[in-house]
C-alpha positions in Angstrom: -48.2 16.9 11.5 -50.6 15.4 13.9 -53.6 17.1 15.7 -54.7 16.2 18.8 -58.0 17.3 20.3 -58.4 16.9 24.1 -61.9 16.3 25.5 -63.3 14.9 28.4 -61.6 11.4 29.1 -59.4 11.3 26.5 -55.7 11.0 27.4 -53.0 11.3 25.0 -49.1 9.6 25.7 -46.4 10.5 23.3 -43.7 7.8 23.1 -40.2 8.3 23.4 -37.7 6.7 20.8 -34.8 5.7 23.7 -36.0 5.6 27.4 -32.7 6.1 29.6 -31.8 8.3 33.2 -32.6 12.0 33.3 -28.7 13.0 34.0 -27.0 10.2 31.9 -27.2 12.2 28.8 -25.1 15.1 27.6 -26.3 18.0 25.5 -24.7 17.0 22.1 -23.6 20.1 19.6 -26.3 21.9 18.3 -29.3 20.3 20.5 -30.3 18.9 23.8 -30.6 15.3 24.5 -32.5 14.4 27.6 -33.7 10.8 28.2 -37.0 10.3 30.1 -41.0 10.4 29.1 -42.5 12.3 26.6 -45.5 14.6 27.1 -48.6 13.1 29.0 -51.9 15.0 28.6 -55.7 14.9 29.2 -58.2 15.5 31.8 -56.6 15.3 35.4 -58.2 12.0 36.2 -56.4 10.1 33.3 -53.0 12.1 33.9 -53.0 10.9 37.4 -52.9 7.3 36.4 -50.2 8.2 34.2 -47.9 9.6 36.3 -45.8 8.2 39.5 -47.1 9.1 42.7 -43.9 10.9 43.5 -43.9 14.1 46.2 -43.8 16.5 43.4 -46.2 14.9 41.4 -48.8 14.6 44.5 -48.2 18.4 45.2 -48.5 19.7 42.1 -52.2 17.8 40.8 -53.3 18.2 44.3 -53.3 22.2 43.5 -54.3 21.5 40.2 -57.5 19.7 41.5 -57.9 23.0 43.6 -57.3 25.1 40.5 -59.9 23.5 38.5 -62.8 23.4 41.2 -64.8 26.2 40.6 -66.0 26.5 44.3 -62.3 26.9 45.5 -60.6 29.9 46.3 -57.5 29.1 44.1 -59.8 29.1 40.9 -61.5 32.5 42.1 -58.1 33.6 42.6 -57.1 33.2 39.2 -60.1 33.9 37.2 -59.8 37.2 39.3 -56.5 38.3 37.6 -56.7 40.8 35.4 -55.0 40.2 31.6 -51.4 40.3 31.8 -50.7 39.5 35.5 -48.6 36.9 36.7 -48.4 35.3 40.0 -46.4 32.9 41.5 -47.7 30.1 44.6 -45.0 28.4 46.4 -46.4 24.9 47.2 -43.7 23.3 49.0 -40.2 21.2 48.5 -39.2 23.6 45.3 -42.3 22.9 43.7 -44.1 26.3 42.4 -47.1 27.4 40.5 -47.4 30.5 37.9 -50.7 31.9 37.7 -50.9 33.5 33.9 -53.4 35.7 32.1 -52.5 35.9 28.2 -53.8 36.5 24.7 -53.0 33.4 22.5 -50.2 34.8 19.4 -50.0 34.0 15.6 -47.9 30.6 15.5 -45.2 32.8 13.8 -44.8 34.5 17.3 -44.4 31.8 19.5 -41.2 30.3 20.4 -40.4 26.7 21.1 -38.8 26.1 24.5 -37.7 23.4 27.1 -36.6 23.0 30.7 -33.5 21.4 32.2 -34.3 21.7 36.1 -38.1 21.6 36.3 -41.2 19.5 34.6 -44.1 21.8 33.4 -47.5 20.8 34.5 -49.8 23.3 32.6 -53.4 23.7 32.8 -55.8 25.7 31.3 -58.9 27.1 33.4 -60.4 29.4 30.9 -59.8 29.7 26.9 -58.2 27.9 24.2 -54.9 27.5 22.5 -52.5 25.5 20.1 -49.6 23.7 21.7 -47.1 22.2 19.7 -44.7 19.4 21.0 -41.4 17.9 19.8 -38.8 15.8 20.7 -35.4 18.0 21.8 -33.1 15.9 19.9 -35.0 16.9 16.6 -34.7 20.6 17.2 -31.8 22.8 17.1 -30.5 25.4 19.8 -31.2 29.1 19.3 -30.3 30.4 23.2 -29.6 28.4 26.0 -30.3 30.3 29.1 -29.6 27.9 31.7 -28.4 27.2 34.3 -29.3 31.1 35.2 -32.6 30.6 33.7 -34.3 27.4 33.2 -35.1 27.8 29.6 -33.6 26.6 26.7 -35.1 28.1 22.9 -35.1 26.4 19.6 -35.4 27.4 16.3 -38.6 26.4 14.3 -38.2 23.2 12.8 -38.8 24.4 9.5 -36.6 27.3 9.8 -33.2 24.5 9.6 -34.9 22.6 6.5 -34.8 19.3 7.9 -37.8 16.7 8.4 -38.3 17.3 12.0 -41.6 19.5 11.1 -43.3 15.7 10.1 -42.5 14.3 14.0 -44.4 17.7 15.4 -47.6 17.2 17.1 -50.2 19.7 17.9 -52.3 19.9 21.2 -55.7 21.6 20.6 -56.0 22.6 24.9 -59.1 24.1 26.4 -60.5 24.4 29.8 -59.6 21.5 31.9 -56.6 20.5 29.5 -53.6 19.2 31.5 -50.3 19.0 29.6 -47.1 17.5 31.0 -43.9 18.3 29.8 -40.5 16.6 30.5 -37.1 17.8 29.7 -37.1 16.2 26.2 -40.4 18.0 25.4 -39.8 21.0 23.7 -42.8 22.9 23.4 -44.3 25.8 21.8 -47.6 27.1 23.9 -50.1 30.3 23.8 -50.7 29.9 20.3 -54.2 30.9 18.4 -56.6 28.5 17.2 -57.7 31.1 14.7 -57.4 34.5 13.6 -58.1 36.1 16.3 -56.4 36.0 19.7 -58.3 35.1 22.6 -57.4 35.3 26.6 -56.4 32.5 28.3 -56.3 31.5 31.9 -53.8 29.0 33.2 -51.7 27.9 35.5 -47.9 25.9 35.2 -47.0 23.9 38.1 -42.9 23.7 38.0 -42.1 20.2 39.6 -38.2 19.5 40.0 -36.5 16.8 38.1 -35.6 15.4 41.5 -39.0 15.2 42.5 -40.7 13.7 39.3 -39.3 10.2 39.7 -38.5 10.0 36.1 
């Protein structure tokens, strides 16, 4: 398992085995197969250079920039939210942000998930957590709630006795971390970095796939 620590100026991009149009693939039995780009992560400046300048990403990253600015109303508002609060902010054109304040959890309590209709732009404003990432095609579907809810849950790799755990990457994400997860990117966020849970303040901007330009 690779552990990737994000710090200022460091960006990682995880390569896809195949690149195909997002809507060209049908989910195989027991799994989800969607073409596209694998996760992009790093500082705001570095992820901007890795993403297409589409309307969706422009709205998302401009909002992220405001959230990361300690002098902005957005930053102060999120830092002032009580633990357990979730707020939704509409950004236009179907792009919206979900502000979250929560405690990290043990690894065995986290769930693997992916999304079909939206690209996740996850940004930590305060605190730290671990995020695990794997290609959806290496995982087995546990619950598919689409299209009513844009979420698919997967069994953890080790739970079905295959070698998929070898292809799981772990990100150590702290304040200023930006992680962009496409439909092919199964992810398990919100994991504790140590024995004790930690408070995390995060915004997750949801960009419709059609506005992502991938």
